[in-house]
Each structure stands twice: as C-alpha cells, then as structure tokens.
C-alpha positions in Angstrom: 172.8 143.7 141.7 170.9 140.8 143.2 171.6 137.1 143.2 168.7 134.7 143.4 169.0 131.9 146.0 166.7 128.9 146.1 166.7 126.2 148.8 164.8 123.0 148.0 164.4 119.5 149.6 163.8 117.4 146.5 163.2 114.0 148.3 165.5 112.0 146.2 163.9 113.1 142.9 161.1 110.5 143.7 158.1 112.6 143.0 156.8 114.5 139.9 160.0 115.3 138.1 158.3 117.4 135.5 156.7 119.6 138.1 160.0 119.9 140.0 161.8 121.1 136.9 159.0 123.6 136.3 159.3 125.0 139.8 163.0 125.4 139.6 163.0 126.9 136.1 160.3 129.4 137.2 162.4 130.5 140.1 165.5 130.8 137.8 168.0 130.6 140.7 171.6 131.7 140.5 172.4 129.5 143.5 170.4 126.3 144.1 170.8 124.8 147.6 169.6 121.2 147.4 168.8 118.7 150.1 167.9 115.0 149.7 169.6 114.6 146.3 170.5 110.9 145.5 173.5 110.0 147.7 174.6 106.5 146.9 178.3 106.1 146.0 177.7 106.4 142.2 175.1 109.1 142.2 177.3 112.1 141.3 176.3 111.8 137.6 172.7 112.3 138.7 173.5 115.6 140.4 175.3 116.8 137.3 172.5 115.7 134.9 169.8 117.3 137.1 171.8 120.5 137.3 172.1 120.6 133.5 168.3 120.0 133.1 167.6 123.3 134.9 170.4 125.2 133.2 172.8 125.1 136.2 176.2 123.7 136.8 177.5 121.4 139.6 181.2 121.9 140.4 181.7 118.4 141.7 183.8 117.4 144.7 183.4 114.7 147.3 179.9 114.7 148.8 180.8 112.0 151.4 177.6 110.2 150.5 175.6 113.2 151.8 172.3 114.4 150.2 173.3 118.1 150.1 174.6 119.9 147.0 174.9 123.4 145.6 174.6 124.1 141.9 175.0 127.5 140.3 174.1 129.5 137.2 176.8 130.0 134.5 176.7 133.8 135.0 178.0 133.4 138.6 181.6 133.3 139.6 182.5 130.5 142.1 185.7 131.4 143.9 185.7 128.2 146.0 183.5 125.3 147.0 183.4 122.2 149.1 181.5 119.9 151.5 181.6 119.3 155.2 180.4 116.4 157.4 178.6 116.5 160.7 179.5 114.1 163.5 176.8 111.4 163.2 176.8 108.1 165.0 176.3 104.9 163.0 174.0 103.7 161.6 172.5 107.1 161.0 172.8 108.4 157.5 175.6 110.9 156.8 174.7 114.5 157.2 176.5 117.7 156.4 176.6 120.7 154.1 177.8 121.9 150.8 179.2 125.4 150.3 180.2 127.8 147.6 181.8 131.2 147.7 180.0 133.1 144.9 179.6 136.5 143.3 178.4 138.2 140.2 181.4 139.5 138.1 182.7 142.6 139.7 180.4 142.3 142.7 181.1 141.4 146.4 181.5 137.8 147.3 179.3 135.9 149.7 179.1 132.3 151.0 176.1 130.1 150.2 175.7 126.9 152.4 173.2 124.1 151.8 172.5 122.0 154.9 170.2 119.2 156.0 170.1 118.9 159.8 169.3 115.9 161.9 165.9 114.6 162.9 167.3 114.4 166.5 167.0 117.7 168.3 169.8 116.7 170.6 172.2 116.8 167.7 171.3 120.0 165.9 173.0 122.6 168.1 176.2 120.6 167.9 176.0 120.4 164.1 175.4 124.1 163.9 178.6 124.7 166.0 180.5 122.3 163.8 179.5 124.2 160.7 180.3 127.6 162.2 183.7 126.4 163.3 184.7 124.7 160.0 188.2 126.2 159.2 187.6 125.6 155.4 184.8 128.1 155.2 185.8 131.7 154.3 185.1 133.9 157.3 185.7 137.2 155.7 182.5 137.3 153.6 178.8 137.3 154.5 177.1 133.9 154.9 173.7 132.5 154.0 172.9 129.1 155.4 169.9 127.6 153.7 168.2 124.2 154.0 165.9 121.7 155.8 166.5 122.2 159.5 164.0 119.6 160.7 163.0 122.0 163.5 160.6 124.9 164.1 161.5 128.5 164.5 163.9 129.1 167.5 165.0 125.5 167.5 168.4 124.4 168.7 170.3 125.1 165.5 168.5 128.3 164.9 169.4 129.6 168.3 173.0 128.6 167.7 173.2 130.5 164.4 171.6 133.6 166.0 174.2 133.5 168.8 176.9 133.8 166.1 175.3 136.9 164.7 173.2 135.4 161.9 169.6 136.4 161.3 166.5 134.4 160.4 166.1 136.2 157.1 164.2 133.8 154.9 160.6 133.7 153.9 158.1 133.4 156.8 156.2 130.6 155.1 155.3 127.1 156.1 157.3 124.6 154.0 156.1 121.2 155.1 154.3 119.3 153.8 154.1 120.6 150.3 150.5 119.7 149.7 149.2 121.1 153.0 152.0 123.2 154.5 151.5 123.5 158.2 155.1 123.7 159.6 158.0 126.0 158.9 161.1 123.8 159.0 163.2 125.2 156.1 165.2 128.4 156.8 167.7 130.8 155.5 170.0 132.3 158.2 172.1 135.1 156.9 174.7 137.7 157.9 173.2 141.1 158.6 175.1 142.5 155.7 173.0 140.5 153.3 169.5 141.8 152.4 167.0 139.0 151.4 163.8 139.7 149.5 161.2 137.0 149.1 160.3 135.9 145.6 156.7 135.2 144.8 156.2 131.6 143.6 152.4 131.6 143.4 152.5 131.1 139.6 153.6 127.5 140.2 151.4 126.8 143.1 150.0 123.5 141.8 153.5 122.2 140.7 154.8 122.9 144.2 152.2 120.6 145.7 153.4 117.6 143.7 157.1 118.3 142.9 158.4 117.0 146.3 157.2 117.0 150.0 158.7 120.5 150.8 158.0 124.0 149.6 161.0 125.8 148.2 162.5 129.0 149.7 163.4 131.6 147.0 165.0 135.0 147.8 166.9 137.7 146.0 170.2 138.4 147.8 172.0 141.7 147.9 175.3 142.4 149.6 174.6 145.7 151.4 178.0 146.1 153.1 181.4 144.4 153.4 
C-alpha cells in the first residue's frame, strides 16, 4: 500500500488561504511536510487549527520557534515524532526540522522529515550533517527528507545527503516561484528502499499560482524493502 507525502512551503499562511486549502485537499496527503508555518512563541494553536482545516492532525511538541512542522492523516499510525534544531548564529531565524516515524496499520514504518535549509550556502552542508547525525532519529527505517532546500540540484546539502546513501527521488519540477516557476529548490531525498511516484497536480494549476510562493511536491511512497 502507498502513503501520500506532500511537502509545501506555505509562506506564513499570508497568501490566498482558500486556494492553499484547495491545493492541499486535492492532494489528500497522509503526511504533510510544512515549511514557513507561523513560528512566533504562541503560534502552535495555528498549526493545530490549520491541520484540522485540511482533515489532518498535528501531534504537538516543542517547535523551538521554527517554521517546520509535520501533520498526518488520522488513518496513519505515528510511532514517534519530534523536532531538531540546526546550529544557526544570532540574529538569524531558528532553522531545523520536524520528523515523524509513520506507517499504515500493519505496514512497514518509515521516517518523514520536513526541513527548511539556510539561505546561506556555507551552512547547508553542515546542517545536512547535523540532521543525519541526530541520535533521536530512528536509524533502522527508510528516510524521506522533504522541504525547501534553498539550493539548486546538486547543492551542498543535496551532495551531503547523497553521500549518506539517499537519492534525489522527488518530482523533477521547478518549484519557485509559484506563478512563474523557474527554479527547482524543493526536494525529497529518500532511502533507496522507498519508491516515490509523482502525483499529478495539474487540476489545481491556478490555485497553485496564488496559494503561496512555492509549488508543492506530492508523491506516493511505497516501502519496497526493509
């Protein structure tokens, strides 16, 4: 059985909210990896409310004032979840990742990670290494790292993930900007034991141009081996 993964930079929910909801509802993800969610100290209720508005559930936890989050469909089992911080000098905004170990009932587990990497290329490889080395992340299941990488194909973070055996497995589409996409800066790096199939989102083409400033990535994930 497949699990649908969606990765989406929602730019603080500042654009056309109705269009954004239509895009996500059309995709019908089981796992939604979000970037640029509201991140001020009292914004967690907005994550929960937004999740509920698209029929998903946020498991909570300390986001450390980061903009990343993972929300999941009720049909999915979440074995564990959490958040990790990258090393970022002040006064730069906090950056990091959210993660959730998920599976359909009776199916194999896998790890979904939502990340938003730095605008500074000199920091991205180090952040990738910090993520890979996080002792809190389960290492005995396949991984899928999705998000806004702020770099092009074969950038510093991408090379680091490839060096650790992950594959650039996401849709080969330009994701920025949404209205006139000319750069591919959103990626899904996955373990070879995950098969990812791109989901056609053309039915909501107009909504994707106004919902936020990124195009979403939507894939169906199958665990092909343990």
